[in-house]
N, C-alpha and C positions, 0 to 999 in steps of 0.2 A: 265783206269777205276780201281777204288779201288777194291781189292779182300780181302775177309775176310775168315778165316777158318770156323767159325761157326756163322751163323746168326739165331737168335731166333725171331720168329714173334709172338708178344704178350707179355705183361708184367703183366699178371694176376698171379694167384697162380702157374700154370704150368710153365709159362715162367720164373718166378723168381726162382723156384726150379731148373729148367734146367740150368739156368745161374750160380747159386751157385755151382752146382755139376760139370758142364763142366769146370768152371774155376779151381776148386779144382783138377781136373784131369790133369791139366798142360796146358790146352789150353789158350793162351794169346791173340790170334786174335779172339775176340768175340764181337758181337754186338747184342743188342736187339732193334727191331723195334716196336714201339708202336704208334698206330694211334691216340691215345688221348693225353691229356696233363698231365696225371698222371697214376701211376700204379694202379692195382686193378682189372681190367677186369670186370666180372659180379658184383663184390662187389663195384666197383666204379660207375657202371652205374645204378644198380637197387637201387633206393633211394625212392621207394614208402613208404608211411606210414606203419609201422609195419613190414618192410622187415627183415627177420631173416632166419637162416639156419635150416633145418630140420634134420641135422646130429648133434649128441651131440658134444659139444665144444671140449672135450678132444681128439676127433678123427679128429677135423677140424683144425689142424695145422701141419706143417711139422715135421716129427719125429725128425729131427736133430735141430729144432728150436722151441721147445714147447712154447706155450703161457701161461705164469704163471699169466696172468692178467684177465682171463675170469671171468665174474661176475655172470654167470648163466649156467645151463646145456645146453641150446640152444642159441648160440650166435646170437646177432642182427647185422644188417648190419654195423653200425658205429664201433662196436668192431672188426669185421673181417677186415674192411678197415684199421683201426688203426694198427692192427697186421701186415698187409701187408706193410704198410708204415714203421713200425719199422724194419721188416725184410730187407726191401730195404736199410735202413740206416745202420743196424747192419752189413750187408755184403757188404757195400759200392758199391751198384749196379748202382747208378745213373750215374756215368761216362760211364757206358756201354750202357745206354739207349738213343736212339734217339727218342724223342717224336714227336708227330704230323707227323708221318711217316706212311702213309697209303699205304700198298702194294697192287698194282693193279693186277700185274701178275708176274709169274716166268716162265723162260724158261731154260730147260737143254741144255747146249752147249756141244755137244759131243767132239768138237775139243779141249776144255779146261777142260773137266771133271769137270764142275762147273755149278752153277745156276746163271742166270742173273735175278736180282730182279728189277722190274720196280715199281717206287714209284710215287705217284701223286705229280706233280709239282717239282720233284727233279731228279737229275741225277741218273741213274741206278747203282746198285752195283753188284759185282760178289761175290759169296759165294761158298766155297768148299762143305759145308754141311748146310742144312737148317732144323731147328726144328720148326714145326708149333705148336704153343701153343695158338691158337685163341679161343679155347673153343666152345662148342656146343650151348650155351644159350646166343647168342648175336644178333640174327636176329629175331626181333619180328614178330609173325604171326598174321596178321589181315585177317579174312575171306573175300573172294571175294563175298560180299553180295550186291544185287542190291540197288543202291542209296547210297552206303557208302560215296561217296564224296559230297552228297547233303545236309548233315546235317548242320543246321544253327548255332548250338552252338559249344562249345569246345569239341574236341574229341582227345583222346590220349591213347597209350598203357601203361600198367603198367611198362614196361621196359624203357619207356621214360617219366617218370612222370613229369607233368607240375605243379611245385610248385607255379608258378605265377598265376595259376587259383584258385580263391577263391571258395571253395566248400560250404561255410557257407550259409545255407538257400536255396541251389540249389536242383533242381530235378535231380537225377543222375541215369543213367542206367548203370549197370555193366553187361557186356557180358562175360560169362565164370565163372566157379566155381572150378578152379584148385588151385595149390599150392600158387600162388600169391594172387588170389582173397580172399582166406580164411584168408589171413593176412591183406590186406588193407581194406576190407569191414568193419570189426569191428572197424577200426580206423576212417573211414570217415562217418559211419552211424550216430554217435552223432552230427555231424556238419550239415548234410543235412536236407532239408525239407522232402524229401522222397527218397528212394532208391529202384529201381526195379532190382532184381538180376535174370538174365536169365540163367537157368540151363538146358542144353540139356540132361545130364545124371547125376545122383547122384554119389557121391564118398564115399568110405569108409573112415571114420574119426576116429582116435584113440586119446586118451588123450595125452596131452602135459605135461609131468612132468617137470616143468620149474621153480621151486621156486628158487629165487636168492640165491647165496652162501652167507652164513654169514661171518662175519669178521674172525672168527677162521678158517673156512675151507679155505678161500682164503689165509690166512697166512700159513696154513699147506701146501697147494699146492706150495707155493713159497719157503718154507723153509725146508720141510721134504724131504730128498733125495729119489727119486724113487716113491713117493706117486702118483704124477700125471701120471707117466708112468704106474703104476699099474692100475690106473683108466682108462687110455687109452686102455690097453689090455682087461680090463673087458668089456668096451663098445664094443671093436672090436669083441670079441668072442660072446657076447650077440647078436650083429647084425648078425653075421654069423649063429647063431642058428635060429634067426628069418628068415634068408634067406632060411631056409628049406621050408618055405611056398611058396617062389618064385620059388624054384627049383622043385615044384610039390608035396610036402608033403600034403596030404589031411588032416591029423591030425593037422598040424600046421596052415593050412588055416582055419580049423574050429575054432581053438583057436583065431586067429585074428578076425574072423567073430563074435565070441562070445564077444570079448573085444569091438569091434566097436559097436555091437548092444547094449551092456550094456551101453556104453557111450551115444549112441543116446537116449535110453529110459530114462536114468537118467536126460538128459537135455531137452528132448522134451516130453511133456505130451500128446499133441493132436495126436490121432491115424492117422488122415489124413495127418498131417504134417510129422509124422514119416514115413508113407508110401512113401511120395514124396521124402524123403531123404534117402531111402533105395535102394542101388544099386541092379542090377540083374546080377552081374558078380562076379567072385571070388575075394577076397581081394588081391590086388597087380597087377591084370591084367591091370588096370589103376593105376596111381601113388597113393600110399597110403598117405593120408593126416594126419597131426598132428595139432590139435587145441582144445583149451578149450573155445574159444570165438565165433566160427563160428555158432553153433546152437543157442546160446542165441541171437546173433545178428539178425539172420533170424526171430526171434520171437518179435523183437521190433515193436512198433506200426507204425513206419515210414518206415519199411522195408517190401517189398513184394517179395516172391519167385515166379518167373514165370517159370513153369515147361514145357517149350516148346522152340523149336529153334527159332532163329531170322530169319524172312522171308525177311525183307527189312529194310532199313533205310530211313526215311522220313525227310524232312527239319525240322520238329518239334519234332521228336522222333523216337522210335524204334517200328517196326511192328512185332508182334508175328506171329507164324505159323498159328494161327486161324484168322488172319487178324486184330486183335485188335491193335490200336495205343496206345503206352505208351508215353505220352509227357515227354520230359526231356530237361534240359539245358546243361547237360554234359554227354558224353558217355565215359566210361572207358573200354578199352578192356583188359580183363584178359584172353587172349586166347593163352598164351604160346609163344613158339619159334619154329622156323623151325629147329628142331633138326636133321632132316635127310639131311640137306644141309651142309655137313661137311666142305667144303672149300669155297663155294660161299659167296660173289660175287667175291672173288679172282679167277683168272684164272691161272691154273698150267699146263704148257705144258711139257710133258715128252720126252723121247727119240723118235726120228723120226722112223717111220715104213714104210713098203712098201705102206701103204694106207694113210700116212700123219702123222701129229704130234698129238698124243692124248692129250686131255684136261681132267684133272681128274674130275672136276665137271660134265662135259658132260658125261663122262663114267658112273659115279655113278647115273646120272639121268635116264639112260636107261638100266643099268646093275647092278648086285649086288655090294655092296660096299665091295669088297673082299680085304683083306690085310693079313699081317702076324702079328697076335697079336694086330691089330689095330695100328701098329707102322710104318711098311714099306709097300710099294706098288710096285708090279712088273711093270717095265717100267718107274719108277721114281727113278733113282739112288740117293743115298745120301740125300734122303728126309725122315724125321722122323716126326711122329705125336704124340701128347699127347691128350688123350681122343678122339682117332680116332674111326672108326667104330667098333661096337661090343665090346666096353670097358666101356660103360655107366653102371650105377648101379641103382638098385632099393632098396637096403637094407643096404649099408654100405658107407663109405667115399670115394669119388672119389680121394681124396688126396693120399690115399693108392695106388690106381691104378697109379696115376701120378708118384709116387716115384718108383714103379716097372718099369714103362716105361723109366724113366730117367736112371735107373740102366742098362737096356737093351741097351739103346742108347750109354751110355758110353762104354760098352763092345764092341759095334760095331765099335765105333771110335778107340778104342784101338787095335782092331783086324786089322783094316785097316792100322794103323801105323806100327804094328809089321810085317805085310806081305808086307809092302811097296806098297800097292795098292792105286789107286787114287779114285776108284769108287766102291760102294757096290750095287750090282744088285740082287734083290730077284728073285729066280727061280719061274716062273709062276705056275709050278705044285705044289710047296709048298703053294703058295697063294690059289690055287684051293682047295687043301686038307684041309687047315685051315678053309676056308669059309664053305666047306661042313660039316666039323665036328661041327662047331658052329651052323649051321642050324639044324643038327640032334639033337643036345642037346637042341636047342631052342624049339623043338616040345614037349618036356616034361615039359616045364616051365609054370608058370601061365600066362605069357605074351601071350602065344599062345593058351589060353583056350577059345577064342571066342569073346572077346570084341574088340572094335575099339579104338585105342589109338594113342597118338602122337609118341609113340615108333615106329610105323609102317610107311613104305613109301606108296606111292600110290598103289603099287602092293600087299600090305599086308605083305611084308617081314619085319622082324625085324632085321635091320642092325645097331641098335643103342646100344643094351645092351649086356653085357657079360652074357652068359647063364650058369653060374656056380658060385662057391664061389670065393671070392677074394684070399683065400690061394692057390687055384688052379692056379690062374693067377700068383701069386707070384712064384710058382714052375716053371711055364713055362718061366718066364722071368729071372730066376736066372742065367742061362748059355746061352750065345750067341752061337747059332749053326752055325758055319762057313759053314757047308754043305748045309744050306738053301739058300746060296747065290752063285752067280757066281764069 
């Protein structure tokens, strides 16, 4: 059976970053397993109309491979995917990638100090080390609503957009008003006969300062040394400053609330509509949204905001909580992703114990998603994660976190080589202390201020987000602590 030193699962932003850095560190036995036919991850898969990033473009590229071709402050999906394709070619990564390789399960083999990787329809592989770069936003969440399978028209999630479905002149029901919906609803509304938008809770929306870059600015970013990097750091520290609101600063929360309220009042004249679009929670408790077109779209003559939950799906339409049937031809689910299912549907079996062989997804369904810095897990040797538990963000670029994690992983691999060890095992007590610290810090953040959000699991714990500033995470990942491991 073929054995590889480092296997990376996923060829999105994280997987590509890890591959580049791991190879630069001297590792030659390296393979990327990608379940699809192309690189890109979430930016390959999410192709709904209007899809764009809500992180400013100069912070949304790898620090060692800046994108000098951004056309605007907030990049759109095609630009980001083009960037990832260019990075793949620039660093000659394609020979390392095995496409159409869907990892079904992984099992730690104590006798060989390696992972056995089971692939759909392929022979298994052996890997000394595995880096999971599958990302948190790849499993669409469709609510378990009565009658959901009885609808007679077309129905699809925004993450699996059906471009073959002609929306022109159709009656469309949109369920959900999150980060995806506020982008695609303004794009489809002009095409549709009518659109009913089902809003369970209102969201805080702030302006999107997104005027395209002029020719002179684009030339300067390409040609003037250091200019784009200066802009990157300006954006970074501005976002960290805004992050004070997420970390519990009442003053900063009031500032965001004032900005969002001014944006709403400037775009919506009708007091009743404004009331329906005003949240009853602190800004940031649910995801803060950025849009200039959302409120105007909701006031179009062919768009109706339905401020109630969906009770059921009928063959001919959507039934609201008050029993009203809203007939439609198409249902679009803008209901987000299963962000708390970090590794599912993949099954990862760790070291055997006295009670059996633990499976990581099952552990995290019934217990806290405890880790060391969201990267390593006790009982799962030589397994590393990118954007693992408690490393998601609400205020800055996840790419910054990914690069911190890759740096930490490289130090771990180098430490193993220096010490001549075959396996890296996290001490359980370190994991417990790390999780306890995160949960204590989380209590002081806006995310724990009382709202119900997709950041939380079924028990109300927040195992998805980093409860601090990204510079704090940078400091924690700068030096690999050998004493944390057996």
